[in-house]
C-alpha positions in Angstrom: -9.6 -158.0 -80.8 -6.9 -156.6 -78.6 -5.1 -153.2 -78.6 -1.4 -153.4 -78.0 0.2 -150.5 -76.0 3.9 -149.9 -76.1 5.5 -147.4 -73.7 2.9 -148.4 -71.2 4.8 -147.6 -68.1 5.7 -144.0 -69.1 4.0 -140.7 -68.4 1.6 -141.0 -71.3 1.4 -144.7 -71.8 0.1 -145.5 -68.3 -2.7 -143.0 -68.8 -3.5 -144.5 -72.2 -3.9 -147.9 -70.6 -6.2 -146.5 -67.9 -8.3 -144.7 -70.5 -8.7 -147.8 -72.7 -9.7 -150.0 -69.7 -12.2 -147.3 -68.7 -13.7 -147.5 -72.2 -14.0 -151.3 -72.1 -11.2 -152.2 -74.5 -9.1 -155.4 -74.4 -5.6 -154.2 -73.7 -2.2 -155.9 -73.9 1.0 -154.1 -72.9 4.6 -154.7 -74.0 7.1 -154.2 -71.2 10.6 -155.2 -70.4 10.0 -156.1 -66.8 6.4 -157.1 -65.9 7.4 -157.4 -62.2 7.9 -153.6 -62.0 4.7 -152.7 -63.8 1.3 -152.3 -62.1 -1.7 -152.3 -64.5 -5.4 -152.4 -64.0 -7.1 -155.8 -63.6 -7.7 -157.5 -66.9 -4.7 -156.0 -68.7 -2.6 -158.6 -70.4 1.1 -158.2 -70.0 3.6 -159.3 -72.7 7.3 -159.3 -71.8 9.9 -158.0 -74.2 11.0 -154.8 -76.1 10.9 -153.4 -79.5 14.2 -154.9 -80.6 13.2 -158.4 -79.4 11.7 -159.9 -82.6 10.4 -163.1 -81.1 8.7 -161.2 -78.2 7.2 -158.7 -80.7 5.8 -161.4 -82.9 4.2 -163.0 -79.8 2.9 -159.7 -78.5 1.1 -159.0 -81.8 -0.8 -162.3 -81.9 -4.6 -161.5 -81.7 -4.0 -157.8 -81.9 -5.9 -155.5 -84.3 -4.7 -152.0 -83.2 -1.3 -150.6 -82.0 -0.4 -147.6 -79.9 3.2 -146.9 -80.8 5.2 -144.8 -78.3 8.9 -145.3 -78.0 11.4 -143.3 -75.9 14.1 -140.9 -77.0 17.0 -143.3 -77.3 19.9 -143.8 -79.7 18.1 -146.6 -81.4 14.6 -145.0 -81.4 14.3 -145.0 -85.2 15.2 -148.7 -85.4 12.7 -149.5 -82.7 9.9 -147.7 -84.5 10.6 -149.2 -87.9 11.1 -152.7 -86.6 7.8 -152.6 -84.6 5.9 -151.3 -87.6 7.3 -154.0 -89.9 6.4 -156.7 -87.4 2.9 -155.1 -87.1 2.5 -155.2 -90.9 3.8 -158.8 -90.9 1.1 -159.7 -88.3 -1.7 -158.0 -90.4 -2.0 -155.1 -88.0 -2.6 -151.9 -90.0 -4.6 -149.8 -87.4 -2.1 -147.6 -85.5 -2.0 -144.5 -83.3 1.5 -143.1 -83.3 2.9 -140.6 -80.8 5.1 -138.3 -82.8 6.0 -134.7 -81.9 4.8 -131.2 -82.7 6.2 -129.9 -86.0 8.1 -133.1 -86.7 8.2 -132.2 -90.3 9.9 -128.8 -89.7 12.4 -129.3 -86.9 14.5 -131.6 -89.1 17.8 -130.9 -87.2 16.5 -132.2 -83.9 17.2 -135.9 -83.9 14.1 -137.3 -82.2 11.9 -134.9 -84.3 13.5 -136.2 -87.5 13.2 -139.8 -86.3 9.5 -139.4 -85.6 8.9 -137.8 -89.0 10.6 -140.8 -90.6 8.2 -143.1 -88.8 5.3 -140.9 -89.9 6.4 -141.3 -93.6 6.5 -145.1 -93.1 3.0 -145.1 -91.8 1.8 -143.0 -94.8 3.8 -144.7 -97.6 3.1 -148.3 -96.4 -0.6 -147.8 -96.2 -1.3 -148.0 -92.5 -4.6 -146.7 -91.1 -3.0 -144.3 -88.7 -3.6 -141.4 -86.4 -0.4 -139.4 -85.9 -0.4 -137.5 -82.6 1.9 -134.5 -82.5 2.2 -133.3 -78.9 4.0 -130.1 -77.9 6.2 -129.7 -74.9 4.9 -131.7 -71.9 3.7 -129.7 -68.9 4.7 -132.8 -66.9 8.4 -132.0 -67.7 8.1 -129.4 -64.9 8.2 -132.2 -62.4 12.0 -132.4 -63.1 12.6 -128.7 -62.4 10.2 -128.1 -59.5 13.0 -128.0 -56.9 14.9 -125.5 -59.0 11.9 -123.2 -59.3 10.8 -123.5 -55.7 14.3 -123.6 -54.1 16.2 -121.1 -56.2 13.5 -118.9 -57.6 14.4 -119.5 -61.2 12.5 -121.0 -64.1 15.4 -122.7 -65.9 13.8 -124.0 -69.2 14.9 -121.9 -72.2 11.5 -121.9 -73.9 11.9 -118.4 -75.3 9.6 -115.5 -76.0 7.7 -116.8 -79.1 5.4 -119.0 -76.9 5.0 -122.7 -76.3 1.5 -124.3 -75.9 2.5 -126.9 -73.3 0.2 -130.0 -73.1 -0.7 -132.2 -70.2 0.1 -135.9 -70.5 -3.4 -136.7 -69.4 -4.9 -134.9 -72.4 -2.4 -136.6 -74.8 -3.4 -140.0 -73.4 -7.2 -139.4 -73.5 -7.0 -138.3 -77.2 -4.9 -141.3 -77.9 -7.4 -143.7 -76.3 -10.3 -142.0 -78.2 -8.4 -142.5 -81.5 -7.4 -146.1 -80.7 -11.0 -147.0 -80.0 -12.2 -145.2 -83.1 -9.8 -147.0 -85.4 -10.2 -150.4 -83.6 -13.9 -150.3 -84.0 -14.1 -148.9 -87.5 -15.7 -151.3 -90.0 -12.9 -150.6 -92.5 -9.8 -148.7 -93.2 -9.7 -145.1 -92.2 -7.5 -142.4 -93.8 -4.3 -141.1 -92.1 -5.0 -138.2 -89.7 -2.7 -135.8 -87.9 -3.7 -134.2 -84.6 -1.7 -131.4 -83.0 -1.8 -131.9 -79.2 -1.4 -128.5 -77.4 -2.4 -126.8 -74.3 -5.0 -124.0 -73.9 -2.4 -121.3 -73.4 0.7 -120.3 -75.4 3.2 -119.1 -72.8 6.6 -117.5 -73.0 9.4 -118.0 -70.5 8.7 -114.8 -68.6 5.0 -115.6 -68.5 5.6 -119.0 -67.0 7.9 -117.4 -64.4 5.1 -115.0 -63.6 2.7 -117.8 -63.0 5.1 -119.4 -60.5 5.7 -116.1 -58.8 2.0 -115.7 -58.3 1.5 -119.2 -57.0 4.5 -119.1 -54.6 3.9 -115.5 -53.5 7.5 -114.6 -54.2 9.6 -113.7 -57.2 10.6 -116.4 -59.7 12.7 -115.1 -62.6 13.1 -116.6 -66.1 16.6 -118.0 -66.6 16.8 -116.7 -70.1 17.3 -117.9 -73.7 20.6 -119.8 -73.4 20.4 -123.3 -74.8 24.1 -123.8 -74.3 23.8 -123.3 -70.6 20.9 -125.7 -70.6 23.0 -128.2 -72.3 25.7 -128.0 -69.7 23.2 -128.4 -66.9 21.6 -131.5 -68.6 25.0 -133.0 -69.3 25.7 -133.2 -65.5 23.1 -135.9 -65.1 22.4 -137.5 -68.5 24.4 -138.7 -71.5 26.1 -135.9 -73.4 24.5 -136.8 -76.6 21.0 -136.6 -75.0 21.9 -133.2 -73.4 23.0 -132.0 -76.9 19.8 -133.1 -78.4 17.9 -131.3 -75.6 19.9 -128.2 -76.5 18.8 -128.5 -80.2 15.2 -128.8 -79.1 15.5 -125.8 -76.8 17.0 -123.8 -79.8 13.8 -124.5 -81.7 11.7 -123.2 -78.7 13.7 -120.0 -78.8 13.7 -119.5 -82.5 10.2 -120.7 -83.4 8.2 -121.5 -80.3 5.5 -124.2 -80.4 2.5 -122.2 -81.5 -0.9 -124.0 -82.3 -2.4 -123.7 -85.7 -5.9 -122.2 -86.0 -8.5 -124.6 -84.7 -6.1 -126.9 -82.8 -7.5 -126.0 -79.3 -11.1 -126.2 -80.4 -10.5 -129.5 -82.1 -9.1 -131.0 -78.9 -11.8 -129.7 -76.6 -14.4 -131.1 -79.1 -12.8 -134.5 -79.0 -12.5 -134.5 -75.2 -15.8 -132.9 -74.5 -14.1 -130.8 -71.8 -11.5 -128.0 -71.4 -7.8 -128.9 -71.7 -5.7 -129.0 -68.6 -3.9 -125.6 -68.2 -0.3 -124.9 -67.2 -1.4 -122.9 -64.2 -3.6 -125.7 -62.8 -0.8 -128.2 -63.1 1.7 -125.8 -61.4 -0.8 -125.1 -58.7 -1.2 -128.8 -58.0 2.6 -129.1 -57.7 2.7 -126.2 -55.2 -0.1 -127.7 -53.2 1.7 -131.0 -53.1 
């Protein structure tokens, strides 16, 4: 049977596809524009999106397991619920869903609350699901590299409580492991939640210090000002998205994203290797 991957062209999804192919799975991806997507040989491509009911129904034919990842958009909740309903209609109950760290707590952040709603649907409607809850992506730093290297400022208001940033490659590999486990299980498995974190819980000043060391010159932390962050984001993205990013940053400042006891050990056990660190990712950016 086939594993259907949504969000397959994004930062996590493309790694999920690679990891599944590496493990010998039959993979189908759902994408709006197949001509712009490059996938490994043998990957089946279905054209469509998560609000195209006919395309969804066609994409689910012959599928046993779903990787559900949908982007932060104004209709994200509708996309998730429609896709899960079509999956259920097609007899697909094995799901790995990419949620977000502490989705059940940060209820005022729209895309956190949306993901918790999808988590509830998975639980209440009897899916055999693994819910992945990643923290802040290390890969987000690609967007601010020029600010760091050109202006000597680390601009993300992540606060002083600490954030255990996670690498997209680690998220994807855990997702692939769980997809294979559920796909090949002889029967229904219980719902499981996995926190996806990095090996180090870092504050804003500590991240700035890492960049200072790697660049050989001072990088300062821009401070805990989500309102300033919102204004900057609003200069190149929709204002509602910038406001949502502000709400998320306020959670970083007030609560951080701190792993629970055993999270790091569980992940290294699943992967059979150490997690990618923030410093190693930043060092690779500097070298590039």
